[in-house]
C-alpha positions as CSV (number, residue, x, y, z in Angstrom):
1,M,244.6,-86.2,335.6
2,S,241.3,-87.6,334.7
3,K,240.4,-91.3,336.0
4,N,240.1,-93.7,333.7
5,I,238.0,-97.0,333.6
6,T,237.7,-100.4,331.8
7,I,235.8,-101.1,328.9
8,R,235.3,-104.4,328.2
9,C,234.5,-104.8,324.3
10,K,232.5,-107.8,322.1
11,N,233.3,-106.1,319.2
12,T,237.1,-105.9,319.9
13,G,237.3,-109.0,322.0
14,R,239.5,-107.1,324.5
15,S,239.1,-104.5,327.5
16,H,240.3,-100.6,326.8
17,R,241.1,-98.1,329.0
18,V,238.9,-95.0,328.8
19,P,238.5,-91.5,330.3
20,I,235.6,-91.5,333.3
21,G,232.5,-89.2,331.6
22,F,233.1,-90.5,328.3
23,T,229.7,-91.5,326.2
24,L,229.6,-94.4,323.6
25,E,230.1,-91.9,320.7
26,E,232.9,-91.7,321.7
27,V,233.9,-94.4,322.5
28,Y,232.7,-95.9,319.7
29,E,235.7,-93.2,317.7
30,M,237.9,-94.3,319.8
31,L,237.8,-97.6,319.2
32,D,237.6,-96.9,315.3
33,L,235.2,-99.5,315.0
34,H,234.1,-98.6,311.3
35,F,230.6,-99.9,311.2
36,P,229.6,-99.1,307.0
37,H,226.6,-97.1,308.5
38,G,228.1,-96.1,311.8
39,A,226.8,-97.8,315.3
40,T,223.0,-96.9,316.3
41,S,223.4,-98.0,320.0
42,A,224.8,-100.3,322.2
43,K,224.7,-103.3,325.0
44,V,225.7,-101.6,327.9
45,N,225.6,-104.8,330.4
46,N,223.7,-106.6,328.4
47,K,221.1,-103.4,328.3
48,V,220.2,-101.5,325.3
49,E,221.7,-97.8,325.6
50,G,221.6,-95.1,323.3
51,L,225.0,-93.7,322.2
52,H,224.2,-90.6,324.5
53,F,225.1,-92.8,327.5
54,M,227.9,-91.9,329.3
55,F,230.5,-94.1,331.6
56,F,231.6,-93.4,335.3
57,N,232.4,-97.0,335.8
58,D,233.5,-100.6,334.4
59,K,231.3,-101.9,332.4
60,D,230.8,-104.5,329.4
61,V,229.8,-102.9,325.7
62,E,228.7,-104.2,322.5
63,F,228.2,-101.8,319.6
64,L,225.3,-102.3,317.7
65,D,224.1,-101.3,313.8
66,I,221.3,-101.3,311.6
67,T,221.8,-105.3,310.9
68,S,220.8,-106.1,314.4
69,S,216.8,-106.2,315.6
70,S,218.0,-103.7,318.6
71,G,219.8,-101.2,316.4
72,L,217.1,-101.3,314.0
73,R,214.5,-100.5,316.5
74,T,216.7,-97.4,317.5
75,Y,217.0,-96.4,313.8
76,T,213.3,-96.8,313.5
77,R,212.3,-94.4,316.2
78,S,214.8,-91.6,315.4
79,L,212.8,-92.0,312.2
80,F,209.2,-91.9,313.3
81,F,210.9,-88.5,315.5
82,V,211.9,-87.0,312.0
83,L,208.5,-88.0,310.5
84,Y,206.8,-86.5,313.6
85,K,208.4,-83.0,313.2
86,A,208.2,-82.8,309.7
87,V,204.4,-83.2,310.2
88,R,204.5,-80.7,312.3
89,D,206.7,-78.2,310.4
90,V,204.6,-78.8,307.3
91,L,201.1,-79.2,308.4
92,G,201.2,-77.5,311.2
93,P,199.8,-78.9,315.0
94,N,196.7,-79.5,314.4
95,V,197.2,-82.6,312.4
96,R,198.0,-85.7,314.2
97,L,200.2,-88.4,313.0
98,R,199.3,-91.7,313.9
99,I,202.2,-94.6,313.3
100,D,199.6,-97.5,313.0
101,T,200.5,-100.8,311.2
102,P,203.6,-102.5,310.4
103,V,202.8,-103.5,307.0
104,S,204.2,-104.1,303.5
105,N,207.5,-104.1,304.8
106,G,207.1,-100.5,306.4
107,Y,204.7,-98.4,309.1
108,Y,201.7,-97.4,308.0
109,C,201.2,-93.5,309.2
110,R,197.9,-92.4,309.3
111,L,197.1,-88.2,309.3
112,A,193.8,-87.4,311.4
113,G,192.7,-83.9,310.1
114,L,193.6,-84.3,306.5
115,D,191.8,-85.5,303.7
116,N,194.7,-85.6,301.1
117,A,197.4,-87.8,302.7
118,A,198.9,-88.8,299.0
119,G,199.3,-85.0,298.1
120,V,201.7,-84.2,300.8
121,A,204.1,-87.1,300.9
122,P,206.8,-85.4,298.7
123,K,206.6,-82.3,301.4
124,L,207.3,-84.4,304.0
125,K,209.8,-86.4,302.4
126,A,211.5,-82.8,301.7
127,R,211.4,-82.1,305.1
128,M,212.4,-84.8,306.4
129,D,215.7,-84.9,304.0
130,E,216.2,-81.5,304.5
131,M,216.7,-82.3,308.7
132,V,219.0,-85.1,307.7
133,R,220.8,-82.9,305.9
134,E,221.2,-79.9,308.8
135,D,222.3,-83.0,311.1
136,L,220.5,-82.0,314.1
137,P,220.8,-83.4,317.3
138,F,218.4,-85.6,319.4
139,H,218.5,-84.0,323.0
140,R,217.5,-85.7,326.0
141,I,215.6,-84.2,328.7
142,T,215.3,-85.7,331.9
143,C,212.5,-83.8,333.9
144,P,209.4,-84.7,336.6
145,T,206.7,-86.3,335.0
146,D,204.0,-83.8,335.8
147,E,206.0,-81.2,333.7
148,A,206.7,-84.0,330.4
149,V,203.0,-84.6,330.8
150,A,201.9,-80.5,330.5
151,R,204.1,-80.0,327.8
152,F,202.9,-83.0,325.9
153,R,199.3,-82.2,326.5
154,A,200.1,-78.8,325.4
155,D,201.5,-79.8,322.0
156,G,198.3,-82.0,321.5
157,L,199.7,-85.5,322.4
158,E,197.3,-86.6,325.0
159,S,197.9,-90.3,324.5
160,K,201.6,-89.6,325.5
161,A,200.3,-87.6,328.5
162,Q,198.0,-90.7,329.9
163,L,200.5,-93.1,328.9
164,L,203.2,-91.3,331.3
165,E,200.2,-90.5,333.8
166,G,199.8,-93.9,334.1
167,L,203.1,-95.1,334.9
168,G,203.4,-94.0,338.0
169,A,207.0,-93.0,337.4
170,L,208.6,-89.4,339.2
171,Y,210.7,-89.0,336.7
172,T,210.4,-88.8,332.8
173,T,213.1,-88.5,329.5
174,Y,212.1,-87.5,326.8
175,Y,213.7,-86.2,323.7
176,T,213.9,-82.5,321.5
177,L,214.3,-82.2,318.0
178,G,214.9,-78.5,317.7
179,D,211.5,-77.1,319.4
180,T,209.4,-80.2,319.1
181,A,209.0,-82.8,321.9
182,D,208.1,-86.7,321.7
183,Y,208.9,-89.5,323.9
184,F,209.7,-92.8,323.0
185,Y,210.3,-95.9,324.9
186,G,213.7,-96.8,323.9
187,S,217.1,-94.9,322.9
188,L,216.9,-92.8,319.9
189,L,220.2,-92.0,317.8
190,I,222.7,-88.6,318.4
191,R,222.0,-86.8,315.1
192,T,220.0,-87.0,312.4
193,S,222.2,-87.4,309.9
194,Q,222.5,-90.7,310.7
195,L,219.0,-91.8,308.9
196,Y,221.0,-92.5,305.9
197,L,218.0,-94.0,304.0
198,F,214.4,-94.3,303.8
199,D,211.4,-93.1,301.9
200,L,207.6,-92.3,302.6
201,V,205.2,-92.9,299.7
202,P,201.6,-92.6,299.7
203,F,199.6,-96.0,300.6
204,G,196.1,-96.7,301.3
205,D,194.7,-93.3,302.4
206,G,198.0,-92.6,304.2
207,L,201.6,-93.0,303.8
208,L,204.1,-96.0,304.2
209,L,207.5,-95.4,305.9
210,R,209.7,-97.2,304.3
211,L,213.2,-98.4,305.8
212,P,216.5,-100.0,305.1
213,D,216.7,-103.8,305.0
214,P,218.8,-104.9,307.7
215,K,219.6,-107.9,305.5
216,H,221.1,-105.5,303.0
217,P,221.5,-102.1,304.5
218,D,222.5,-100.3,301.5
219,A,218.7,-101.1,299.7
220,L,215.4,-100.7,301.1
221,R,212.9,-103.2,302.3
222,P,211.3,-104.5,299.3
223,M,207.5,-103.6,299.2
224,V,205.1,-106.3,299.3
225,E,202.1,-106.4,298.7
226,Q,199.7,-107.3,301.9
227,P,195.8,-106.2,301.1
228,K,194.3,-108.8,303.3
229,M,196.5,-108.4,306.2
230,F,196.2,-104.7,305.5
231,G,192.2,-105.2,305.6
232,V,192.9,-107.1,308.9
233,F,194.6,-104.5,310.6
234,K,191.9,-101.7,309.5
235,E,188.8,-103.4,310.8
236,Q,190.3,-104.1,314.1
237,H,191.5,-100.2,314.6
238,R,188.2,-99.4,313.8
239,W,186.6,-101.7,316.5
240,N,189.2,-100.4,318.7
241,E,187.9,-97.2,318.0
242,I,184.5,-97.8,318.8
243,L,185.0,-99.2,321.9
244,G,187.7,-95.9,322.7
245,V,190.5,-98.0,323.3
246,T,193.3,-97.2,320.8
247,T,196.2,-96.9,323.0
248,V,197.8,-98.3,326.1
249,G,197.3,-94.9,328.0
250,E,193.0,-95.2,327.4
251,L,193.5,-98.9,328.3
252,N,195.0,-98.5,331.5
253,E,192.3,-95.7,332.3
254,A,189.1,-97.8,331.1
255,C,190.6,-100.2,333.3
256,R,191.2,-98.2,336.4
257,R,187.6,-96.8,335.4
258,G,186.4,-100.6,336.0
259,Y,185.7,-101.7,332.2
260,A,188.2,-104.3,332.2
261,N,185.1,-107.1,332.2
262,Q,183.4,-105.4,329.9
263,L,186.4,-104.9,327.2
264,I,187.1,-108.9,327.9
265,N,183.6,-109.8,327.0
266,V,183.2,-107.5,323.8
267,S,186.7,-108.3,322.6
268,E,186.1,-112.3,323.1
269,A,182.4,-111.5,321.6
270,L,184.1,-109.8,318.5
271,Q,186.5,-113.1,317.7
272,E,183.4,-115.6,318.2
273,K,181.4,-113.3,315.8
274,K,184.3,-113.8,313.3
275,I,184.9,-117.6,314.1
276,A,181.3,-118.1,313.1
277,R,180.8,-116.1,310.1
278,M,183.5,-118.5,308.8
279,A,181.8,-121.1,309.9
280,D,178.4,-120.6,307.9
281,H,180.6,-119.6,305.1
282,I,182.0,-123.3,304.8
283,A,178.6,-124.5,305.8
284,A,176.9,-122.8,302.7
285,H,179.8,-123.6,300.3
286,R,179.3,-127.5,301.1
287,E,182.5,-128.5,298.6
288,L,184.4,-126.8,301.1
289,R,186.2,-130.0,302.8
290,V,189.5,-129.3,303.7
291,I,190.3,-126.8,306.3
292,L,194.1,-125.7,306.3
293,I,194.5,-123.8,309.1
294,A,198.4,-122.0,309.2
295,G,199.9,-119.1,311.3
296,P,203.6,-118.5,313.1
297,S,204.4,-119.6,316.6
298,S,202.4,-118.9,319.7
299,S,199.0,-117.2,317.2
300,G,196.9,-119.8,318.9
301,K,196.1,-122.1,315.6
302,T,195.5,-124.7,318.4
303,T,192.4,-122.9,319.9
304,F,191.1,-121.1,316.7
305,S,191.1,-124.5,315.3
306,K,189.0,-126.2,318.4
307,R,186.8,-123.1,318.9
308,L,186.1,-123.4,314.7
309,S,185.0,-126.8,315.0
310,V,182.6,-126.3,317.9
311,Q,181.2,-123.2,315.3
312,L,181.1,-126.0,312.6
313,L,179.1,-129.1,314.6
314,A,176.7,-125.8,315.3
315,C,176.5,-125.8,311.6
316,G,175.6,-129.1,311.3
317,L,178.9,-130.3,310.5
318,R,181.2,-132.9,311.8
319,P,185.2,-131.6,311.8
320,V,187.7,-134.4,311.4
321,P,190.9,-133.2,312.8
322,L,194.0,-134.8,311.2
323,S,197.7,-134.0,312.5
324,T,199.9,-133.0,310.0
325,D,202.6,-134.1,312.4
326,D,202.3,-137.4,311.7
327,Y,203.1,-137.0,308.3
328,F,207.4,-136.2,308.4
329,V,209.0,-138.2,306.5
330,D,211.7,-141.0,308.1
331,R,214.4,-138.7,309.7
332,V,217.4,-139.8,307.5
333,K,215.3,-138.1,304.5
334,T,214.7,-134.9,306.2
335,P,216.9,-132.1,304.8
336,L,220.0,-130.0,306.0
337,D,220.2,-127.1,307.4
338,E,223.2,-124.4,306.5
339,Q,224.6,-126.0,310.2
340,G,224.2,-129.8,308.9
341,E,221.3,-130.0,311.1
342,Y,217.8,-131.6,310.3
343,D,216.1,-128.6,309.2
344,F,212.3,-129.7,310.5
345,E,210.8,-126.8,309.1
346,H,211.7,-127.9,305.7
347,I,208.0,-128.1,303.4
348,D,210.2,-131.6,302.6
349,A,210.8,-132.7,305.6
350,M,206.6,-133.5,304.9
351,D,205.5,-136.4,303.4
352,T,203.6,-134.2,300.7
353,Q,202.8,-137.3,298.5
354,L,201.1,-139.3,301.2
355,L,199.3,-136.7,302.4
356,T,197.8,-135.7,299.0
357,A,196.9,-139.2,298.3
358,Q,195.3,-140.0,301.5
359,I,193.2,-136.7,301.3
360,N,192.1,-137.2,297.8
361,A,191.2,-141.3,298.8
362,L,189.3,-139.4,302.0
363,L,187.4,-137.1,299.8
364,R,186.3,-139.6,296.9
365,G,185.0,-141.9,300.4
366,E,187.5,-144.5,300.9
367,E,188.7,-145.7,304.0
368,V,192.7,-144.7,304.9
369,E,195.0,-145.7,307.8
370,T,196.6,-142.8,308.5
371,P,200.6,-142.9,309.8
372,R,201.6,-142.4,313.1
373,Y,204.8,-140.7,313.4
374,N,207.5,-142.3,316.0
375,F,209.4,-139.5,316.8
376,E,212.1,-141.2,319.4
377,K,212.8,-143.5,316.3
378,G,212.3,-140.6,313.9
379,V,210.5,-143.2,311.4
380,S,206.7,-142.6,310.1
381,E,204.8,-146.0,311.3
382,M,201.2,-146.7,310.1
383,S,199.1,-146.6,313.1
384,G,196.6,-149.0,312.9
385,Q,193.7,-146.3,312.8
386,K,191.3,-146.2,310.1
387,L,189.2,-143.2,309.1
388,Q,186.8,-142.6,306.3
389,L,184.8,-139.2,306.1
390,K,180.8,-139.2,305.6
391,P,179.2,-136.4,303.8
392,D,178.9,-133.8,306.0
393,D,182.1,-134.6,307.4
394,V,185.3,-131.6,306.7
395,L,189.2,-132.3,307.5
396,I,190.6,-129.7,309.6
397,L,194.5,-129.5,309.2
398,E,196.7,-126.9,311.2
399,G,200.0,-126.8,311.1
400,I,202.8,-124.1,309.8
401,H,203.1,-125.3,306.3
402,A,199.2,-125.4,305.7
403,L,198.8,-122.4,303.6
404,N,201.9,-123.8,301.5
405,P,200.9,-124.8,298.1
406,K,203.0,-127.8,297.8
407,L,201.3,-129.6,301.6
408,T,198.5,-130.0,299.4
409,E,199.7,-129.8,295.7
410,G,197.3,-132.5,294.4
411,V,193.9,-131.9,296.3
412,A,191.4,-130.2,294.1
413,E,191.2,-125.9,294.9
414,N,187.7,-125.5,295.1
415,S,187.8,-128.2,298.1
416,K,190.2,-126.3,300.1
417,F,189.4,-123.2,302.1
418,R,192.8,-121.7,304.0
419,I,192.6,-119.7,306.8
420,Y,195.9,-117.7,308.2
421,A,196.1,-117.2,312.0
422,S,197.9,-114.5,313.8
423,A,198.4,-112.3,316.6
424,L,198.5,-108.8,315.5
425,T,198.3,-106.5,318.2
426,T,197.0,-103.2,316.9
427,I,197.1,-101.1,320.4
428,L,199.1,-98.9,320.5
429,L,201.5,-97.4,323.1
430,D,200.8,-93.7,322.1
431,D,200.4,-92.3,318.8
432,H,204.5,-92.3,317.6
433,N,205.1,-95.8,319.7
434,Y,203.7,-99.1,318.3
435,I,203.7,-102.3,319.8
436,P,205.4,-105.4,317.5
437,T,203.2,-108.2,317.0
438,T,206.0,-110.3,317.2
439,D,206.6,-109.0,320.7
440,N,203.0,-110.3,321.9
441,R,203.6,-113.9,320.4
442,L,206.8,-113.9,322.2
443,L,205.2,-113.1,326.0
444,R,202.3,-116.1,324.8
445,R,205.3,-118.3,324.0
446,I,207.2,-117.4,327.4
447,V,203.9,-117.9,329.6
448,R,203.1,-120.8,327.6
449,D,206.7,-122.4,327.2
450,F,206.8,-122.4,331.5
451,K,203.8,-123.5,332.0
452,Y,203.4,-126.7,330.0
453,R,207.0,-127.4,329.2
454,A,209.1,-126.4,332.1
455,R,211.4,-124.1,329.3
456,S,212.5,-120.6,331.1
457,A,212.0,-117.2,329.4
458,Q,216.0,-117.6,329.0
459,E,215.3,-120.4,326.8
460,T,212.3,-119.0,324.9
461,I,214.4,-116.1,324.0
462,R,217.5,-118.0,323.1
463,Q,215.5,-119.9,320.9
464,W,213.1,-117.4,319.6
465,P,215.8,-115.8,316.8
466,S,215.3,-119.4,315.1
467,V,211.7,-119.8,315.9
468,R,211.7,-116.5,313.4
469,R,213.6,-117.4,310.9
470,G,211.7,-120.4,310.1
471,E,208.4,-118.2,309.7
472,E,210.2,-115.8,307.3
473,R,210.8,-118.6,305.3
474,W,207.7,-121.0,305.8
475,I,204.9,-118.9,306.9
476,F,204.8,-115.4,305.9
477,P,205.6,-116.0,302.2
478,F,202.0,-117.1,301.8
479,Q,200.1,-115.4,304.1
480,E,198.2,-113.6,301.5
481,Q,196.9,-116.8,299.7
482,A,194.3,-117.2,302.8
483,D,190.3,-117.3,302.3
484,E,190.2,-115.5,305.4
485,M,192.5,-114.0,308.0
486,M,191.7,-114.3,311.8
487,N,193.5,-112.2,314.3
488,T,193.8,-113.9,317.5
489,A,195.2,-110.9,319.3
490,L,192.7,-109.6,322.1
491,L,192.5,-105.8,322.8
492,F,193.2,-106.5,326.6
493,E,195.7,-109.0,326.3
494,L,199.1,-107.2,327.0
495,A,197.2,-106.7,330.6
496,A,196.5,-110.1,331.1
497,L,199.6,-111.8,330.3
498,R,201.5,-109.1,332.5
499,E,201.2,-110.8,336.0
500,Q,202.3,-114.3,334.8
501,A,205.0,-112.8,332.2
502,L,206.8,-110.5,334.3
503,P,208.3,-112.7,337.1
504,L,209.6,-115.0,334.4
505,L,211.6,-112.4,332.5
506,E,212.8,-111.2,336.1
507,Q,214.5,-114.6,336.0
508,V,216.6,-113.9,333.0
509,P,220.2,-113.3,334.7
510,E,221.9,-109.9,333.6
511,N,224.8,-112.1,332.6
512,A,223.0,-113.7,329.8
513,P,223.4,-112.6,326.3
514,E,219.2,-112.8,326.0
515,Y,219.0,-110.4,329.3
516,S,218.6,-107.0,326.9
517,E,215.7,-108.4,325.3
518,A,213.9,-109.9,328.7
519,Y,214.5,-106.1,330.1
520,R,212.9,-104.6,327.1
521,L,210.2,-106.8,327.2
522,R,209.9,-105.5,330.9
523,K,210.1,-102.3,330.4
524,F,207.4,-102.2,327.7
525,L,205.3,-104.3,330.4
526,S,205.8,-101.8,333.0
527,Y,203.2,-99.1,330.5
528,V,200.7,-101.5,331.4
529,R,198.2,-101.9,334.0
530,P,197.3,-105.4,335.0
531,I,194.0,-106.8,335.0
532,S,192.5,-109.9,337.0
533,I,191.6,-112.9,334.6
534,H,188.9,-114.2,336.4
535,G,186.4,-113.3,333.8
536,L,188.5,-114.8,331.0
537,P,186.2,-117.0,329.2
538,P,187.5,-120.8,329.5
539,T,187.6,-121.0,325.6
540,S,189.4,-117.8,325.3
541,L,192.3,-118.3,323.0
542,L,194.2,-116.7,325.6
543,R,193.5,-119.8,327.9
544,E,195.9,-121.6,325.8
545,F,198.6,-119.9,327.5
546,L,197.5,-118.6,330.5
547,G,195.9,-121.9,331.5
548,G,192.4,-122.9,332.6
549,S,191.2,-123.9,329.1
550,T,188.4,-126.2,328.8
551,F,189.9,-127.4,325.4
552,N,192.1,-130.8,325.7
553,Y,195.6,-130.0,323.7
């Protein structure tokens, strides 16, 4: 008689007895859950596992589908593998696939060694569809790491071989699809037939892989035109290639060989050069008197605005900061969200009429008394501080709504210069494992919140979904309206963040809902070789999060 174990399932709200040795896939079928598009993965004791996972003792389980971020990641990784196999099957092993950039609600993919990527898109899509119909299994293989490294090197996947060599693990688990092998830092689906919806279309000089919309799983994510964002990514990738550091494996190797300080110096110089160019442009167009800076959480907007101010001073202009935080409406006038709570991120939480009137008065050379928002009482009060612009003064406004046209609707367009700042991670784990830009920003925020706000990693991770919803609504829709985009991410920064972030992530308890995200971030950071931040300049954007900045915040 086979022994049974107990599974406490969050989806059913009950405990279930199941045979020992059952997989997650078998338990899902046994519980008859019937997700519309099936389960993609599950949290097992708050760690995300693939449906291959096998039970040998009692566990807590929550099955996930494509509507969850973790479930969508599993689906996406599996689709990456199917695309890679299609490239090998249709184009041969000499064409290198690089899953490069999240853009336009999809993933931009480059095909190195091929002149006409657009022309092969229909053939690759047809081969992918064929694999889905064939219902091929994704096999997991665990072997000594040196064997996995040898296989990937033989297949021409040098970025994966480098990554695994730097990890220092004795054994490695990778996947196969037919005769093709690949490595991913998270789980995959069970079979190709679970990939029920996707598309592959020409995009730029490459391809765009499109996925289902987690909010509307029966439809693809709508394509959004993002030429400026795409241009920033391409510019950064070009610099990465010049430096010879495009993947974490290459970064680790460069640091091992003693080039960490050189990478820091060059990366910082490239950022400073771009900031200086923006200041030169503003100085050359004297009608630009209102500089608007927006960006998502932990994008380094504050330090960027201070560094831009330094460069403007060097151009003979005096930057005058105007805090949008002082232009909130009285709390009783603040819009309510769906839960009936005050929505302080709503554009109508800002007194846009007062802000516009005062900006216009300042541009006319008049003196104004700026408000000060009393956060304790929830009311706007006059500060008693007077402000007047001189001919060489420029206003600097930094805030989440800075690019929203409604914020400065009554201000002359020719006086405004809009800048979108965000940490756009451009280094890859390897050719088929991109690093989400949101992970970069979340790690920054975890370190900063602990250091300056006495907030644990668990609290920061708990609040992150709410932060992201606000960004989706109030920041991202306006990013393409920027006159300039500034990538505040640094090539080496994950290696710099690692030593401060890891201990904080390790403090998240296993029984906390936030543990699965903390564990994922810990695993991801384990690939990166740490570097000393001793050589980091005191004006670095990273100092806003790591400490040691010479700027006052």
